[in-house]
N, CA and C atoms of all chains as a GROMACS GRO file, in nm:
protein
  591
    1MET      N    1   4.382   3.201  11.035
    1MET     CA    2   4.366   3.272  10.904
    1MET      C    3   4.480   3.398  10.886
    2MET      N    4   4.449   3.490  11.001
    2MET     CA    5   4.537   3.600  10.987
    2MET      C    6   4.677   3.562  11.013
    3GLU      N    7   4.690   3.435  11.104
    3GLU     CA    8   4.829   3.387  11.089
    3GLU      C    9   4.905   3.347  10.973
    4ASP      N   10   4.812   3.291  10.894
    4ASP     CA   11   4.848   3.244  10.764
    4ASP      C   12   4.896   3.385  10.664
    5MET      N   13   4.820   3.477  10.683
    5MET     CA   14   4.855   3.596  10.597
    5MET      C   15   4.983   3.653  10.645
    6LYS      N   16   5.014   3.652  10.741
    6LYS     CA   17   5.139   3.716  10.790
    6LYS      C   18   5.254   3.680  10.717
    7ARG      N   19   5.347   3.787  10.693
    7ARG     CA   20   5.473   3.780  10.616
    7ARG      C   21   5.554   3.668  10.678
    8LYS      N   22   5.591   3.562  10.620
    8LYS     CA   23   5.683   3.461  10.692
    8LYS      C   24   5.833   3.514  10.678
    9LYS      N   25   5.900   3.452  10.781
    9LYS     CA   26   6.054   3.455  10.759
    9LYS      C   27   6.146   3.344  10.786
   10MET      N   28   6.241   3.329  10.714
   10MET     CA   29   6.316   3.208  10.706
   10MET      C   30   6.474   3.252  10.748
   11LEU      N   31   6.530   3.194  10.833
   11LEU     CA   32   6.671   3.213  10.878
   11LEU      C   33   6.760   3.093  10.850
   12TYR      N   34   6.870   3.100  10.763
   12TYR     CA   35   6.962   2.996  10.747
   12TYR      C   36   7.106   3.013  10.804
   13VAL      N   37   7.139   2.925  10.897
   13VAL     CA   38   7.264   2.950  10.995
   13VAL      C   39   7.375   2.874  10.899
   14GLN      N   40   7.503   2.945  10.867
   14GLN     CA   41   7.591   2.872  10.806
   14GLN      C   42   7.704   2.884  10.888
   15THR      N   43   7.743   2.754  10.942
   15THR     CA   44   7.847   2.735  11.039
   15THR      C   45   7.957   2.667  10.968
   16SER      N   46   7.946   2.614  10.818
   16SER     CA   47   8.064   2.571  10.729
   16SER      C   48   8.134   2.676  10.656
   17GLY      N   49   8.265   2.654  10.642
   17GLY     CA   50   8.332   2.735  10.582
   17GLY      C   51   8.393   2.726  10.445
   18ILE      N   52   8.491   2.778  10.401
   18ILE     CA   53   8.535   2.772  10.263
   18ILE      C   54   8.609   2.653  10.232
   19ASP      N   55   8.649   2.557  10.349
   19ASP     CA   56   8.704   2.451  10.328
   19ASP      C   57   8.594   2.339  10.290
   20ALA      N   58   8.472   2.372  10.284
   20ALA     CA   59   8.349   2.289  10.250
   20ALA      C   60   8.274   2.357  10.140
   21PRO      N   61   8.324   2.387  10.015
   21PRO     CA   62   8.245   2.468   9.920
   21PRO      C   63   8.096   2.427   9.882
   22GLU      N   64   8.115   2.279   9.893
   22GLU     CA   65   7.971   2.226   9.859
   22GLU      C   66   7.849   2.278   9.942
   23ARG      N   67   7.897   2.291  10.076
   23ARG     CA   68   7.766   2.347  10.165
   23ARG      C   69   7.768   2.488  10.155
   24LEU      N   70   7.809   2.564  10.094
   24LEU     CA   71   7.784   2.696  10.092
   24LEU      C   72   7.682   2.747   9.997
   25TYR      N   73   7.656   2.709   9.883
   25TYR     CA   74   7.552   2.747   9.817
   25TYR      C   75   7.413   2.750   9.861
   26ALA      N   76   7.348   2.639   9.895
   26ALA     CA   77   7.232   2.624   9.950
   26ALA      C   78   7.174   2.743  10.027
   27PRO      N   79   7.235   2.781  10.115
   27PRO     CA   80   7.165   2.914  10.201
   27PRO      C   81   7.126   3.027  10.106
   28PHE      N   82   7.206   3.047  10.034
   28PHE     CA   83   7.198   3.166   9.955
   28PHE      C   84   7.074   3.169   9.836
   29ILE      N   85   7.064   3.006   9.773
   29ILE     CA   86   6.975   2.995   9.699
   29ILE      C   87   6.836   2.955   9.756
   30LEU      N   88   6.845   2.907   9.890
   30LEU     CA   89   6.711   2.880   9.972
   30LEU      C   90   6.658   3.028   9.987
   31ALA      N   91   6.738   3.108  10.046
   31ALA     CA   92   6.701   3.256  10.069
   31ALA      C   93   6.631   3.329   9.962
   32MET      N   94   6.703   3.323   9.852
   32MET     CA   95   6.661   3.396   9.742
   32MET      C   96   6.536   3.349   9.686
   33THR      N   97   6.523   3.208   9.706
   33THR     CA   98   6.377   3.162   9.655
   33THR      C   99   6.278   3.200   9.773
   34ALA      N  100   6.330   3.203   9.897
   34ALA     CA  101   6.223   3.240   9.992
   34ALA      C  102   6.161   3.390   9.963
   35LYS      N  103   6.259   3.466   9.926
   35LYS     CA  104   6.236   3.612   9.883
   35LYS      C  105   6.134   3.594   9.774
   36ALA      N  106   6.152   3.531   9.673
   36ALA     CA  107   6.065   3.499   9.575
   36ALA      C  108   5.926   3.446   9.595
   37MET      N  109   5.915   3.397   9.731
   37MET     CA  110   5.798   3.332   9.779
   37MET      C  111   5.740   3.427   9.868
   38GLU      N  112   5.770   3.559   9.861
   38GLU     CA  113   5.726   3.652   9.944
   38GLU      C  114   5.731   3.628  10.099
   39MET      N  115   5.847   3.579  10.134
   39MET     CA  116   5.905   3.551  10.260
   39MET      C  117   6.023   3.657  10.278
   40ASP      N  118   6.060   3.699  10.427
   40ASP     CA  119   6.198   3.773  10.440
   40ASP      C  120   6.290   3.644  10.457
   41ALA      N  121   6.416   3.638  10.448
   41ALA     CA  122   6.519   3.597  10.452
   41ALA      C  123   6.644   3.659  10.513
   42ALA      N  124   6.732   3.567  10.587
   42ALA     CA  125   6.856   3.617  10.631
   42ALA      C  126   6.925   3.509  10.658
   43VAL      N  127   7.065   3.521  10.622
   43VAL     CA  128   7.159   3.412  10.650
   43VAL      C  129   7.275   3.483  10.732
   44TYR      N  130   7.286   3.395  10.867
   44TYR     CA  131   7.385   3.430  10.960
   44TYR      C  132   7.521   3.319  10.968
   45PHE      N  133   7.614   3.420  10.950
   45PHE     CA  134   7.750   3.337  10.959
   45PHE      C  135   7.823   3.340  11.066
   46LEU      N  136   7.843   3.216  11.132
   46LEU     CA  137   7.914   3.216  11.239
   46LEU      C  138   8.022   3.088  11.257
   47ILE      N  139   8.092   3.074  11.311
   47ILE     CA  140   8.231   2.984  11.364
   47ILE      C  141   8.298   2.982  11.210
   48ARG      N  142   8.317   2.858  11.140
   48ARG     CA  143   8.396   2.871  11.002
   48ARG      C  144   8.333   2.947  10.902
   49GLY      N  145   8.185   2.959  10.936
   49GLY     CA  146   8.111   3.022  10.825
   49GLY      C  147   8.142   3.157  10.800
   50ILE      N  148   8.198   3.195  10.894
   50ILE     CA  149   8.252   3.333  10.888
   50ILE      C  150   8.360   3.374  10.768
   51THR      N  151   8.412   3.257  10.745
   51THR     CA  152   8.532   3.256  10.613
   51THR      C  153   8.473   3.280  10.494
   52VAL      N  154   8.336   3.263  10.470
   52VAL     CA  155   8.232   3.268  10.360
   52VAL      C  156   8.250   3.407  10.330
   53ILE      N  157   8.233   3.501  10.417
   53ILE     CA  158   8.203   3.645  10.369
   53ILE      C  159   8.360   3.728  10.418
   54LYS      N  160   8.451   3.641  10.410
   54LYS     CA  161   8.573   3.718  10.420
   54LYS      C  162   8.616   3.788  10.254
   55LYS      N  163   8.639   3.896  10.264
   55LYS     CA  164   8.664   4.001  10.143
   55LYS      C  165   8.722   3.913  10.064
   56GLY      N  166   8.675   3.868   9.898
   56GLY     CA  167   8.766   3.801   9.823
   56GLY      C  168   8.741   3.651   9.820
   57GLU      N  169   8.688   3.598   9.942
   57GLU     CA  170   8.683   3.437   9.920
   57GLU      C  171   8.597   3.392   9.846
   58ALA      N  172   8.447   3.451   9.864
   58ALA     CA  173   8.371   3.393   9.763
   58ALA      C  174   8.388   3.353   9.614
   59ALA      N  175   8.471   3.481   9.573
   59ALA     CA  176   8.498   3.474   9.426
   59ALA      C  177   8.587   3.378   9.377
   60LYS      N  178   8.652   3.307   9.500
   60LYS     CA  179   8.750   3.177   9.478
   60LYS      C  180   8.683   3.049   9.428
   61ILE      N  181   8.554   3.052   9.484
   61ILE     CA  182   8.459   2.920   9.508
   61ILE      C  183   8.386   2.928   9.375
   62LYS      N  184   8.383   2.806   9.313
   62LYS     CA  185   8.327   2.791   9.205
   62LYS      C  186   8.307   2.630   9.191
   63ILE      N  187   8.195   2.588   9.178
   63ILE     CA  188   8.187   2.419   9.162
   63ILE      C  189   8.119   2.404   9.023
   64GLY      N  190   8.180   2.315   8.955
   64GLY     CA  191   8.141   2.247   8.823
   64GLY      C  192   8.062   2.395   8.746
   65SER      N  193   7.940   2.353   8.717
   65SER     CA  194   7.888   2.445   8.612
   65SER      C  195   7.795   2.567   8.697
   66PHE      N  196   7.816   2.541   8.838
   66PHE     CA  197   7.753   2.652   8.909
   66PHE      C  198   7.812   2.795   8.888
   67PRO      N  199   7.759   2.892   8.895
   67PRO     CA  200   7.797   3.026   8.887
   67PRO      C  201   7.911   3.030   9.020
   68SER      N  202   8.008   3.166   9.036
   68SER     CA  203   8.084   3.137   9.140
   68SER      C  204   7.992   3.186   9.259
   69LEU      N  205   8.044   3.164   9.376
   69LEU     CA  206   7.964   3.175   9.483
   69LEU      C  207   7.926   3.351   9.516
   70LYS      N  208   8.055   3.429   9.480
   70LYS     CA  209   8.031   3.572   9.487
   70LYS      C  210   7.915   3.591   9.392
   71ASP      N  211   7.897   3.554   9.293
   71ASP     CA  212   7.751   3.586   9.181
   71ASP      C  213   7.638   3.545   9.260
   72VAL      N  214   7.647   3.446   9.330
   72VAL     CA  215   7.524   3.388   9.396
   72VAL      C  216   7.494   3.480   9.528
   73MET      N  217   7.613   3.506   9.587
   73MET     CA  218   7.576   3.611   9.732
   73MET      C  219   7.541   3.726   9.671
   74ASP      N  220   7.587   3.803   9.551
   74ASP     CA  221   7.542   3.915   9.496
   74ASP      C  222   7.409   3.931   9.479
   75GLN      N  223   7.361   3.806   9.410
   75GLN     CA  224   7.204   3.804   9.353
   75GLN      C  225   7.122   3.816   9.481
   76ALA      N  226   7.134   3.721   9.586
   76ALA     CA  227   7.100   3.735   9.719
   76ALA      C  228   7.068   3.836   9.787
   77VAL      N  229   7.194   3.922   9.792
   77VAL     CA  230   7.171   4.051   9.830
   77VAL      C  231   7.091   4.150   9.762
   78GLU      N  232   7.094   4.125   9.644
   78GLU     CA  233   6.998   4.225   9.548
   78GLU      C  234   6.841   4.194   9.566
   79ALA      N  235   6.816   4.065   9.596
   79ALA     CA  236   6.702   4.002   9.619
   79ALA      C  237   6.634   4.068   9.752
   80GLY      N  238   6.733   4.124   9.845
   80GLY     CA  239   6.706   4.181   9.975
   80GLY      C  240   6.728   4.066  10.082
   81VAL      N  241   6.799   3.955  10.054
   81VAL     CA  242   6.858   3.872  10.178
   81VAL      C  243   6.940   3.951  10.261
   82GLU      N  244   6.911   3.958  10.387
   82GLU     CA  245   7.005   3.993  10.496
   82GLU      C  246   7.117   3.921  10.531
   83LEU      N  247   7.242   3.961  10.567
   83LEU     CA  248   7.359   3.893  10.552
   83LEU      C  249   7.387   3.952  10.731
   84TYR      N  250   7.418   3.847  10.841
   84TYR     CA  251   7.486   3.879  10.950
   84TYR      C  252   7.602   3.797  10.985
   85ALA      N  253   7.709   3.882  11.042
   85ALA     CA  254   7.836   3.834  11.067
   85ALA      C  255   7.874   3.810  11.232
   86CYS      N  256   7.866   3.694  11.278
   86CYS     CA  257   7.891   3.684  11.423
   86CYS      C  258   8.044   3.742  11.440
   87ALA      N  259   8.040   3.859  11.542
   87ALA     CA  260   8.174   3.930  11.540
   87ALA      C  261   8.268   3.858  11.637
   88GLN      N  262   8.240   3.755  11.718
   88GLN     CA  263   8.300   3.684  11.789
   88GLN      C  264   8.377   3.576  11.717
   89SER      N  265   8.298   3.533  11.606
   89SER     CA  266   8.368   3.425  11.535
   89SER      C  267   8.486   3.470  11.420
   90CYS      N  268   8.490   3.629  11.417
   90CYS     CA  269   8.605   3.686  11.352
   90CYS      C  270   8.732   3.677  11.441
   91GLU      N  271   8.682   3.700  11.587
   91GLU     CA  272   8.809   3.655  11.668
   91GLU      C  273   8.860   3.506  11.665
   92LEU      N  274   8.743   3.442  11.662
   92LEU     CA  275   8.770   3.284  11.681
   92LEU      C  276   8.874   3.239  11.558
   93MET      N  277   8.827   3.296  11.428
   93MET     CA  278   8.912   3.248  11.308
   93MET      C  279   9.013   3.333  11.274
   94ASN      N  280   9.033   3.423  11.401
   94ASN     CA  281   9.162   3.499  11.369
   94ASN      C  282   9.155   3.615  11.243
   95MET      N  283   9.060   3.655  11.241
   95MET     CA  284   9.024   3.721  11.108
   95MET      C  285   8.982   3.889  11.153
   96PRO      N  286   9.077   3.976  11.096
   96PRO     CA  287   9.035   4.108  11.137
   96PRO      C  288   8.880   4.154  11.093
   97LYS      N  289   8.805   4.236  11.176
   97LYS     CA  290   8.662   4.268  11.123
   97LYS      C  291   8.660   4.329  11.007
   98GLY      N  292   8.767   4.427  10.954
   98GLY     CA  293   8.753   4.515  10.844
   98GLY      C  294   8.772   4.386  10.717
   99ASP      N  295   8.800   4.284  10.744
   99ASP     CA  296   8.795   4.192  10.596
   99ASP      C  297   8.667   4.149  10.575
  100LEU      N  298   8.562   4.171  10.631
  100LEU     CA  299   8.432   4.136  10.613
  100LEU      C  300   8.363   4.206  10.481
  101GLU      N  301   8.272   4.130  10.404
  101GLU     CA  302   8.199   4.179  10.296
  101GLU      C  303   8.132   4.292  10.370
  102SER      N  304   8.131   4.404  10.284
  102SER     CA  305   8.064   4.536  10.351
  102SER      C  306   7.912   4.542  10.352
  103ARG      N  307   7.852   4.429  10.276
  103ARG     CA  308   7.715   4.425  10.306
  103ARG      C  309   7.656   4.364  10.430
  104VAL      N  310   7.758   4.301  10.499
  104VAL     CA  311   7.733   4.225  10.622
  104VAL      C  312   7.720   4.296  10.740
  105LYS      N  313   7.584   4.281  10.815
  105LYS     CA  314   7.570   4.332  10.933
  105LYS      C  315   7.644   4.255  11.067
  106VAL      N  316   7.724   4.316  11.129
  106VAL     CA  317   7.789   4.268  11.241
  106VAL      C  318   7.708   4.266  11.368
  107ALA      N  319   7.695   4.141  11.409
  107ALA     CA  320   7.604   4.126  11.549
  107ALA      C  321   7.666   4.011  11.625
  108GLY      N  322   7.575   3.981  11.715
  108GLY     CA  323   7.628   3.888  11.831
  108GLY      C  324   7.527   3.788  11.865
  109ALA      N  325   7.536   3.737  12.007
  109ALA     CA  326   7.462   3.624  12.034
  109ALA      C  327   7.316   3.662  12.041
  110ALA      N  328   7.299   3.788  12.104
  110ALA     CA  329   7.146   3.820  12.123
  110ALA      C  330   7.084   3.831  11.980
  111THR      N  331   7.153   3.867  11.902
  111THR     CA  332   7.087   3.877  11.767
  111THR      C  333   7.075   3.728  11.710
  112LEU      N  334   7.162   3.639  11.719
  112LEU     CA  335   7.132   3.510  11.648
  112LEU      C  336   7.013   3.462  11.748
  113ASN      N  337   6.997   3.459  11.869
  113ASN     CA  338   6.888   3.392  11.956
  113ASN      C  339   6.750   3.480  11.930
  114ASP      N  340   6.768   3.592  11.873
  114ASP     CA  341   6.642   3.681  11.873
  114ASP      C  342   6.564   3.637  11.723
  115LEU      N  343   6.699   3.624  11.608
  115LEU     CA  344   6.644   3.590  11.494
  115LEU      C  345   6.578   3.451  11.486
  116VAL      N  346   6.645   3.351  11.564
  116VAL     CA  347   6.591   3.215  11.566
  116VAL      C  348   6.446   3.204  11.611
  117VAL      N  349   6.431   3.296  11.724
  117VAL     CA  350   6.281   3.303  11.782
  117VAL      C  351   6.183   3.375  11.691
  118GLU      N  352   6.202   3.466  11.619
  118GLU     CA  353   6.129   3.553  11.536
  118GLU      C  354   6.105   3.485  11.396
  119SER      N  355   6.202   3.384  11.353
  119SER     CA  356   6.201   3.329  11.219
  119SER      C  357   6.084   3.219  11.222
  120ASP      N  358   6.036   3.195  11.109
  120ASP     CA  359   5.909   3.079  11.097
  120ASP      C  360   6.006   2.947  11.099
  121GLY      N  361   6.103   2.942  11.018
  121GLY     CA  362   6.172   2.839  10.993
  121GLY      C  363   6.332   2.877  11.011
  122VAL      N  364   6.401   2.770  11.063
  122VAL     CA  365   6.546   2.784  11.045
  122VAL      C  366   6.629   2.663  11.009
  123MET      N  367   6.724   2.689  10.922
  123MET     CA  368   6.780   2.574  10.866
  123MET      C  369   6.952   2.614  10.904
  124TYR      N  370   7.000   2.489  10.924
  124TYR     CA  371   7.162   2.500  10.964
  124TYR      C  372   7.240   2.437  10.847
  125PHE      N  373   7.364   2.479  10.805
  125PHE     CA  374   7.423   2.422  10.719
  125PHE      C  375   7.583   2.439  10.755
  126MET      N  376   7.197   5.741  13.395
  126MET     CA  377   7.299   5.674  13.441
  126MET      C  378   7.384   5.632  13.305
  127GLU      N  379   7.520   5.633  13.301
  127GLU     CA  380   7.602   5.573  13.215
  127GLU      C  381   7.686   5.465  13.231
  128LEU      N  382   7.698   5.372  13.132
  128LEU     CA  383   7.743   5.252  13.156
  128LEU      C  384   7.886   5.256  13.032
  129ASP      N  385   8.002   5.230  13.107
  129ASP     CA  386   8.114   5.210  13.000
  129ASP      C  387   8.144   5.083  12.979
  130LEU      N  388   8.115   5.027  12.860
  130LEU     CA  389   8.136   4.895  12.830
  130LEU      C  390   8.256   4.892  12.700
  131ARG      N  391   8.336   4.984  12.702
  131ARG     CA  392   8.439   4.967  12.609
  131ARG      C  393   8.559   4.859  12.654
  132GLY      N  394   8.580   4.786  12.549
  132GLY     CA  395   8.664   4.673  12.580
  132GLY      C  396   8.584   4.550  12.619
  133LEU      N  397   8.481   4.547  12.640
  133LEU     CA  398   8.423   4.435  12.652
  133LEU      C  399   8.313   4.368  12.548
  134TYR      N  400   8.339   4.250  12.515
  134TYR     CA  401   8.269   4.180  12.375
  134TYR      C  402   8.172   4.078  12.431
  135CYS      N  403   8.097   4.058  12.308
  135CYS     CA  404   7.984   3.984  12.286
  135CYS      C  405   8.003   3.846  12.393
  136PRO      N  406   7.910   3.806  12.476
  136PRO     CA  407   7.782   3.834  12.486
  136PRO      C  408   7.782   3.965  12.633
  137ILE      N  409   7.905   3.989  12.682
  137ILE     CA  410   7.892   4.077  12.797
  137ILE      C  411   7.840   4.203  12.815
  138PRO      N  412   7.833   4.270  12.691
  138PRO     CA  413   7.754   4.423  12.700
  138PRO      C  414   7.588   4.382  12.723
  139VAL      N  415   7.541   4.282  12.676
  139VAL     CA  416   7.390   4.238  12.700
  139VAL      C  417   7.369   4.208  12.843
  140PHE      N  418   7.480   4.130  12.905
  140PHE     CA  419   7.454   4.076  13.032
  140PHE      C  420   7.486   4.215  13.127
  141ARG      N  421   7.549   4.311  13.113
  141ARG     CA  422   7.575   4.412  13.197
  141ARG      C  423   7.470   4.513  13.167
  142ALA      N  424   7.419   4.531  13.037
  142ALA     CA  425   7.293   4.626  13.036
  142ALA      C  426   7.182   4.576  13.112
  143ARG      N  427   7.147   4.443  13.094
  143ARG     CA  428   7.051   4.370  13.176
  143ARG      C  429   7.062   4.408  13.331
  144GLU      N  430   7.189   4.387  13.391
  144GLU     CA  431   7.220   4.423  13.523
  144GLU      C  432   7.188   4.586  13.559
  145GLU      N  433   7.261   4.666  13.473
  145GLU     CA  434   7.246   4.804  13.512
  145GLU      C  435   7.092   4.871  13.497
  146ILE      N  436   7.030   4.805  13.398
  146ILE     CA  437   6.887   4.879  13.376
  146ILE      C  438   6.789   4.884  13.522
  147SER      N  439   6.843   4.763  13.584
  147SER     CA  440   6.744   4.775  13.710
  147SER      C  441   6.791   4.901  13.814
  148ASN      N  442   6.903   4.954  13.801
  148ASN     CA  443   6.948   5.055  13.884
  148ASN      C  444   6.909   5.205  13.819
  149VAL      N  445   6.844   5.218  13.725
  149VAL     CA  446   6.768   5.337  13.668
  149VAL      C  447   6.617   5.315  13.706
  150GLY      N  448   6.561   5.452  13.732
  150GLY     CA  449   6.405   5.414  13.750
  150GLY      C  450   6.334   5.402  13.610
  151VAL      N  451   6.224   5.354  13.645
  151VAL     CA  452   6.132   5.327  13.516
  151VAL      C  453   6.105   5.480  13.458
  152GLY      N  454   6.133   5.463  13.338
  152GLY     CA  455   6.095   5.599  13.247
  152GLY      C  456   6.218   5.676  13.226
  153GLU      N  457   6.328   5.655  13.314
  153GLU     CA  458   6.472   5.681  13.303
  153GLU      C  459   6.557   5.620  13.192
  154GLU      N  460   6.650   5.676  13.164
  154GLU     CA  461   6.760   5.634  13.061
  154GLU      C  462   6.893   5.575  13.104
  155LEU      N  463   6.925   5.478  13.062
  155LEU     CA  464   7.072   5.416  13.076
  155LEU      C  465   7.152   5.446  12.926
  156VAL      N  466   7.259   5.519  12.938
  156VAL     CA  467   7.331   5.562  12.863
  156VAL      C  468   7.426   5.434  12.840
  157ILE      N  469   7.463   5.375  12.716
  157ILE     CA  470   7.556   5.262  12.701
  157ILE      C  471   7.672   5.300  12.617
  158ILE      N  472   7.789   5.294  12.670
  158ILE     CA  473   7.907   5.347  12.533
  158ILE      C  474   7.983   5.214  12.513
  159ALA      N  475   8.006   5.153  12.412
  159ALA     CA  476   8.049   5.050  12.372
  159ALA      C  477   8.115   5.036  12.233
  160ASP      N  478   8.236   4.939  12.224
  160ASP     CA  479   8.298   4.959  12.100
  160ASP      C  480   8.297   4.806  12.072
  161ASP      N  481   8.217   4.711  12.122
  161ASP     CA  482   8.194   4.566  12.056
  161ASP      C  483   8.107   4.599  11.916
  162PRO      N  484   8.168   4.568  11.792
  162PRO     CA  485   8.072   4.581  11.673
  162PRO      C  486   7.939   4.511  11.684
  163ALA      N  487   7.931   4.394  11.774
  163ALA     CA  488   7.793   4.328  11.766
  163ALA      C  489   7.717   4.424  11.877
  164ALA      N  490   7.751   4.505  11.937
  164ALA     CA  491   7.692   4.576  12.067
  164ALA      C  492   7.554   4.647  12.022
  165GLU      N  493   7.531   4.712  11.886
  165GLU     CA  494   7.429   4.791  11.862
  165GLU      C  495   7.306   4.695  11.813
  166GLU      N  496   7.330   4.605  11.754
  166GLU     CA  497   7.248   4.501  11.703
  166GLU      C  498   7.194   4.432  11.833
  167ASP      N  499   7.296   4.382  11.877
  167ASP     CA  500   7.251   4.284  12.021
  167ASP      C  501   7.175   4.365  12.111
  168LEU      N  502   7.206   4.502  12.164
  168LEU     CA  503   7.139   4.574  12.258
  168LEU      C  504   7.005   4.604  12.210
  169ARG      N  505   6.990   4.666  12.070
  169ARG     CA  506   6.872   4.678  12.026
  169ARG      C  507   6.761   4.573  12.048
  170ARG      N  508   6.817   4.438  11.999
  170ARG     CA  509   6.725   4.334  12.023
  170ARG      C  510   6.696   4.292  12.172
  171TRP      N  511   6.796   4.290  12.256
  171TRP     CA  512   6.774   4.278  12.395
  171TRP      C  513   6.672   4.383  12.433
  172ALA      N  514   6.711   4.500  12.419
  172ALA     CA  515   6.591   4.610  12.480
  172ALA      C  516   6.445   4.571  12.397
  173LYS      N  517   6.441   4.547  12.291
  173LYS     CA  518   6.286   4.519  12.253
  173LYS      C  519   6.248   4.414  12.308
  174ARG      N  520   6.320   4.295  12.336
  174ARG     CA  521   6.265   4.165  12.388
  174ARG      C  522   6.238   4.194  12.555
  175ALA      N  523   6.302   4.281  12.626
  175ALA     CA  524   6.326   4.310  12.757
  175ALA      C  525   6.193   4.415  12.789
  176GLY      N  526   6.135   4.470  12.675
  176GLY     CA  527   6.031   4.542  12.704
  176GLY      C  528   6.096   4.706  12.727
  177HIS      N  529   6.211   4.728  12.684
  177HIS     CA  530   6.254   4.860  12.704
  177HIS      C  531   6.265   4.928  12.563
  178GLU      N  532   6.301   5.067  12.582
  178GLU     CA  533   6.281   5.159  12.418
  178GLU      C  534   6.399   5.212  12.397
  179VAL      N  535   6.459   5.201  12.304
  179VAL     CA  536   6.601   5.246  12.236
  179VAL      C  537   6.537   5.378  12.202
  180THR      N  538   6.603   5.510  12.252
  180THR     CA  539   6.560   5.645  12.242
  180THR      C  540   6.657   5.688  12.142
  181GLY      N  541   6.764   5.625  12.115
  181GLY     CA  542   6.864   5.718  12.028
  181GLY      C  543   7.008   5.619  12.039
  182SER      N  544   7.062   5.636  11.913
  182SER     CA  545   7.209   5.579  11.898
  182SER      C  546   7.300   5.653  11.813
  183GLN      N  547   7.436   5.672  11.823
  183GLN     CA  548   7.506   5.711  11.742
  183GLN      C  549   7.664   5.649  11.760
  184LYS      N  550   7.699   5.656  11.636
  184LYS     CA  551   7.848   5.588  11.625
  184LYS      C  552   7.944   5.672  11.574
  185GLU      N  553   8.064   5.697  11.663
  185GLU     CA  554   8.169   5.769  11.626
  185GLU      C  555   8.277   5.664  11.612
  186GLY      N  556   8.329   5.669  11.449
  186GLY     CA  557   8.443   5.557  11.448
  186GLY      C  558   8.366   5.428  11.501
  187ASP      N  559   8.442   5.354  11.583
  187ASP     CA  560   8.420   5.239  11.629
  187ASP      C  561   8.323   5.223  11.761
  188GLU      N  562   8.296   5.368  11.810
  188GLU     CA  563   8.252   5.367  11.954
  188GLU      C  564   8.085   5.414  11.931
  189LEU      N  565   8.019   5.321  11.973
  189LEU     CA  566   7.875   5.342  11.994
  189LEU      C  567   7.810   5.396  12.126
  190THR      N  568   7.732   5.505  12.092
  190THR     CA  569   7.662   5.570  12.258
  190THR      C  570   7.516   5.520  12.211
  191ILE      N  571   7.453   5.444  12.311
  191ILE     CA  572   7.316   5.422  12.255
  191ILE      C  573   7.228   5.435  12.402
  192ARG      N  574   7.106   5.486  12.368
  192ARG     CA  575   7.016   5.520  12.499
  192ARG      C  576   6.907   5.433  12.513
  193ILE      N  577   6.901   5.377  12.625
  193ILE     CA  578   6.802   5.293  12.647
  193ILE      C  579   6.701   5.349  12.775
  194ARG      N  580   6.578   5.365  12.731
  194ARG     CA  581   6.486   5.372  12.834
  194ARG      C  582   6.396   5.267  12.914
  195ARG      N  583   6.447   5.271  13.032
  195ARG     CA  584   6.344   5.150  13.121
  195ARG      C  585   6.194   5.186  13.144
  196MET      N  586   6.140   5.072  13.073
  196MET     CA  587   5.986   5.102  13.043
  196MET      C  588   5.911   5.005  13.127
  197ARG      N  589   5.968   4.932  13.219
  197ARG     CA  590   5.874   4.834  13.304
  197ARG      C  591   5.978   4.791  13.442
   0.00000   0.00000   0.00000
């Protein structure tokens, strides 16, 4: 019973990048929904996923009647969703670390492992 | 004891911290200097999981100084 009452935590791992725009909305939408369901939520960007949080890129993505990805990202941050960026992925994708969205926490392998273990549910995109 | 990890990047700082903490006595501090942007979050989480205590950290520009007390 006590276990059920504990605040739950969701983690969404985004490995897809701006070359696959249809895969980029769901983590933000799910994370915002988790917050609305009284759960904590974080999105961790790594490998190609890092391109999503390169300054200015999310504003260029808009699919059909969906709002721009930037709008969805802003709403998620406002709702309290935490964003993490893999520092080594910036290197991998040849992206200066200064190019990242300012609301992103830069982290590494230990942090991702820890987040996966401490979360109650993890989804990969 | 001081550990200079400048120029070393994820996941090396965590590996080196793990090695070096065994060279300080229980209750003593390991002071780590690092410039990997991932180091602060990673070292904090490693310390917590390894059962050690972060007693302080400060950042000057890109350079992090973090103090970890060996607890076991």
